[in-house]
Structures are given as structure tokens and as C-alpha cells.
C-alpha positions in Angstrom: 36.6 62.0 -119.4 34.1 60.9 -116.8 33.7 64.5 -115.6 33.0 65.7 -119.2 30.3 63.1 -119.6 28.6 64.0 -116.3 28.7 67.7 -117.2 27.2 67.0 -120.6 24.4 64.9 -119.1 23.6 67.7 -116.6 23.5 70.3 -119.3 21.2 68.2 -121.4 18.9 67.6 -118.4 18.7 71.3 -117.7 17.8 72.0 -121.3 15.1 69.4 -121.3 13.7 70.6 -117.9 13.4 74.2 -119.2 12.0 73.1 -122.5 9.3 71.0 -120.8 8.5 73.7 -118.2 8.0 76.3 -121.0 4.7 74.5 -121.7 3.6 74.5 -118.1 1.1 77.0 -116.9 2.5 80.4 -115.9 1.4 81.1 -112.3 1.4 84.8 -112.9 -0.9 84.6 -115.9 -3.9 85.9 -113.9 -1.8 88.4 -112.1 -0.7 90.0 -115.3 -4.2 90.2 -116.7 -5.9 91.6 -113.7 -3.5 94.6 -113.4 -4.3 98.0 -114.8 -7.3 100.4 -115.1 -10.7 98.6 -114.6 -14.3 99.6 -114.5 -16.3 97.9 -111.8 -20.1 97.6 -112.3 -22.6 96.1 -110.0 -26.4 96.3 -109.6 -28.4 94.6 -106.8 -29.7 94.8 -103.3 -26.3 95.3 -101.7 -25.0 98.0 -104.0 -25.8 99.8 -107.3 -22.7 101.5 -108.5 -20.3 101.9 -111.4 -16.8 103.2 -110.7 -13.2 103.1 -111.9 -10.4 101.4 -110.0 -6.8 100.4 -110.7 -5.2 97.1 -109.7 -1.4 97.3 -109.1 0.8 94.3 -108.3 3.1 94.9 -105.3 4.8 91.5 -105.4 4.3 88.1 -107.0 1.3 87.2 -104.8 -0.4 90.5 -103.7 -2.0 93.5 -105.3 -3.4 96.9 -104.3 -6.8 98.2 -105.5 -6.7 102.0 -105.9 -9.8 104.0 -106.0 -9.3 107.8 -105.8 -7.2 108.3 -102.6 -8.3 104.9 -101.2 -6.0 101.9 -101.4 -7.3 98.4 -100.5 -5.1 95.2 -100.2 -6.1 92.4 -102.6 -5.3 88.8 -101.6 -4.4 86.2 -104.2 -5.7 83.0 -102.6 -2.9 80.7 -103.7 -0.2 81.5 -106.3 -1.7 80.9 -109.7 -5.1 79.8 -108.3 -7.0 82.6 -110.1 -8.8 83.5 -106.8 -8.7 87.2 -105.7 -10.5 88.7 -102.6 -10.7 92.2 -101.1 -12.8 94.1 -98.5 -14.1 97.6 -99.5 -16.8 99.8 -97.8 -18.0 97.0 -95.6 -18.5 94.5 -98.4 -16.4 91.5 -99.6 -15.4 91.2 -103.3 -14.2 87.9 -104.6 -13.3 86.4 -107.9 -13.2 82.6 -107.5 -12.0 81.5 -110.9 -10.2 84.2 -113.0 -10.1 82.9 -116.6 -6.9 81.5 -118.0 -5.4 83.6 -120.9 -8.2 86.1 -120.4 -6.6 88.8 -122.6 -8.4 91.6 -120.7 -11.9 90.4 -121.4 -14.7 91.1 -118.8 -14.5 89.1 -115.6 -17.3 88.4 -113.1 -17.2 88.0 -109.3 -19.4 88.1 -106.2 -20.0 90.7 -103.6 -21.2 89.6 -100.2 -22.0 91.2 -96.8 -21.7 90.0 -93.2 -25.2 88.4 -93.4 -24.2 86.2 -96.3 -26.2 88.1 -99.0 -24.6 88.1 -102.4 -24.8 89.8 -105.8 -22.7 89.7 -109.0 -20.2 92.3 -110.1 -18.3 92.8 -113.4 -14.8 94.0 -114.0 -14.1 95.6 -117.3 -10.6 96.5 -118.6 -9.9 100.0 -119.8 -7.1 101.5 -121.8 -4.5 103.6 -120.0 -5.6 107.1 -119.2 -4.0 109.8 -121.5 -2.0 112.5 -120.0 -3.3 116.0 -120.1 -2.3 118.1 -123.2 1.3 119.4 -122.8 2.0 117.1 -119.8 4.0 113.8 -119.5 2.3 111.2 -117.4 4.4 109.7 -114.6 2.3 106.5 -114.4 4.0 103.2 -114.5 7.2 101.6 -113.1 10.5 103.6 -112.6 13.9 102.4 -111.5 16.9 104.5 -110.5 19.0 106.1 -107.8 19.2 108.8 -105.2 22.7 110.3 -104.9 24.1 112.6 -102.3 27.6 114.3 -101.9 30.3 112.0 -100.6 29.2 109.0 -102.6 26.1 108.1 -100.6 23.7 106.4 -103.0 20.4 104.5 -102.7 18.9 102.3 -105.4 15.1 102.6 -105.4 12.1 102.0 -107.6 8.6 103.3 -107.7 5.2 102.4 -109.2 2.9 105.2 -110.0 -0.8 104.7 -110.4 -2.9 105.8 -113.4 -5.7 106.8 -111.0 -5.3 110.3 -109.6 -7.3 112.5 -107.3 -7.7 116.2 -107.0 -5.3 118.1 -104.8 -5.6 121.8 -103.9 -3.6 124.1 -106.2 -2.2 121.2 -108.2 -2.6 121.2 -112.0 -2.8 117.4 -112.3 -3.6 116.3 -108.7 -1.9 113.5 -106.9 -1.4 109.8 -107.7 -0.7 106.8 -105.5 2.9 105.8 -105.6 4.6 102.7 -104.1 8.3 103.1 -103.2 10.7 100.1 -102.8 14.4 99.9 -101.8 16.8 97.0 -102.3 16.9 95.2 -98.9 14.6 97.6 -97.1 10.8 97.8 -96.4 8.6 99.2 -99.2 6.0 101.8 -98.5 3.0 103.8 -99.9 3.5 107.5 -100.9 1.9 110.1 -103.2 3.3 111.7 -106.3 2.0 115.2 -106.8 2.0 117.1 -110.1 1.9 120.5 -108.6 4.3 123.3 -109.6 3.2 125.4 -106.7 4.4 122.9 -104.2 7.5 121.7 -106.1 9.7 124.7 -106.9 12.4 122.6 -108.6 10.0 120.7 -110.9 6.4 119.8 -111.6 6.6 116.5 -109.7 6.9 116.2 -105.9 7.0 113.3 -103.5 8.1 112.6 -99.9 8.7 109.2 -98.2 10.9 107.5 -95.6 13.8 105.1 -95.8 14.5 102.6 -92.9 18.0 101.3 -92.9 17.8 97.8 -91.5 21.5 97.6 -90.6 22.1 100.9 -88.8 18.6 101.4 -87.6 18.5 104.9 -88.9 15.3 106.4 -90.4 15.6 109.0 -93.1 13.0 111.4 -94.5 13.4 111.9 -98.3 11.9 114.4 -100.7 12.2 114.5 -104.5 11.4 117.5 -106.9 11.7 116.9 -110.6 10.5 116.8 -114.2 9.9 114.2 -116.9 11.9 114.6 -120.1 9.8 115.4 -123.2 10.0 111.8 -124.4 8.6 110.6 -121.1 11.4 108.2 -120.4 13.4 109.9 -117.6 12.2 111.4 -114.3 15.0 113.5 -112.7 15.6 116.4 -110.4 16.7 117.4 -106.9 16.4 115.3 -103.7 16.9 116.0 -100.0 17.5 113.6 -97.1 17.1 114.2 -93.4 18.1 111.8 -90.7 15.4 111.5 -88.0 17.9 109.7 -85.8 20.8 112.3 -85.6 19.5 115.3 -87.4 22.0 115.4 -90.3 20.8 116.4 -93.7 22.0 116.6 -97.3 20.9 117.9 -100.7 21.4 115.6 -103.8 20.0 114.4 -107.0 17.7 111.6 -108.2 17.4 109.9 -111.5 14.7 107.4 -112.6 14.3 105.5 -115.8 11.3 103.6 -117.2 11.5 100.0 -116.2 12.6 97.7 -119.0 11.4 94.1 -119.5 13.9 91.4 -118.7 14.9 89.0 -121.4 17.6 86.4 -122.1 
């Protein structure tokens, strides 16, 4: 009887805790809003320029700023603080107080140089870029598996940038891609939309896999296509061990990342 009472009290306490915490501030509020395609404008003695960038979250406390083929780490100065800072082309960019529940409205920040001179910049949100006519865009988050004969499988996920840059002989150029494995280091890569370089599909990428347990390093390539609905990226894969020279041909299958809910 006593055990039942204790269990009931614990259950009620947990329910009250989660109910009360639902009204607390979400520390990822700013991180969600700052992601995506942005237009950065500034005019002053340090810089007069207007250009497009993309901000991509890599984990819960860090982002990458992507501009053409350039990637710049962005620091979140305290989880949920609303402060972001990055270095680009010899200048420091900083947003000291990102607005709460901003809903993609313009945000201002300061640019400074090594001598302490400053000027204002504005960050404007833009809608996602549309894919070229007849093409499916690979931008966004994908999750899935690499599979090879004998039952060898790797769970992996990728984030593909909206921003792309021209690549010789490619119909749609190349886009920044970030590759992550469960229990292994993540890494940058490029996803090319180039039928001339990808004989088994319009999309091509290559990257490495470091196995933390065995110490082996593998070189992996994927060639594939996106289904007409744009919800599956699949095709052929190859893997080559840089440690012992073994190799294998297999398949890969990626699905659009789905939101988690209870």
C-alpha cells in the first residue's frame, strides 16, 4: 500500500513538473528562428555590401554560416542567451540580443574590426529557394542507412544547404552537406547535382567514416536520385577501407527527417 502511494506521488510530481516547465522559456527559441536563408545587408565605413547566407544548426549550441562555398562557424554565446558571434573576411559579426519569439522578422547586429570600429548590419529572412524546373531539391535534413553485402550497415544522416555554388559541368552545382553518424565524428561534405559525374544518379557525394572502436577509416561515395515526390533519396554506394584496402558495393536509402512528437 505504501509503495502504491509513493508511486502515485512521484507520478503526480512529474506531471506537475512538466506542466510548469511547459511555460518556461525554450532555450532553442532563438536557434530555431535564426536558421535558414538570410539576406545580410550593411552600409558603412567598414563594409558596404548585400549578400545571401544560410545559417544551419549543427547541434543544440552551434551553427554554420554558409556563403557560396565558404562555411563559417557561428558561436552561440550561452545556450538560450540570444547572443551569436562569427568571424568573416577579417571582421567580427555579433548579435547581442536576438529577439524572443521573433517569427523571422529582421534582426540587427554589429560589425567590428581589430581597431574597434563598428557599424550596424541587418539580417533579413528569405523564403526557401525553389528547385529548378523539373528538378527535386535535396535541401534539408535526411536520415537513413548505408547497406553492404553480408549485413554491414551504417546509420547516418545528412543536412543539405539551400545555398549552392556553381560547379563545372554540373546542372545544379554543389551544395554544402553535413554528414553525421551515430557514435562517430560528423564532418562537412558537398552534394553535387551533376549527372556527368554521377553515372548512377543525378546526386553525388563522397565522405569519410571513422570507426571509433576498430580505428578503421573508410572512404564512402553515394550516387542516387530523389523520388518524384521529393521524399526519398536513394541509390548506390561504395565503401573503401583506407586501413586494409578492402572494398564493397552497396546501397543507400535516405528519408526526409520527420518531427518528433509524443
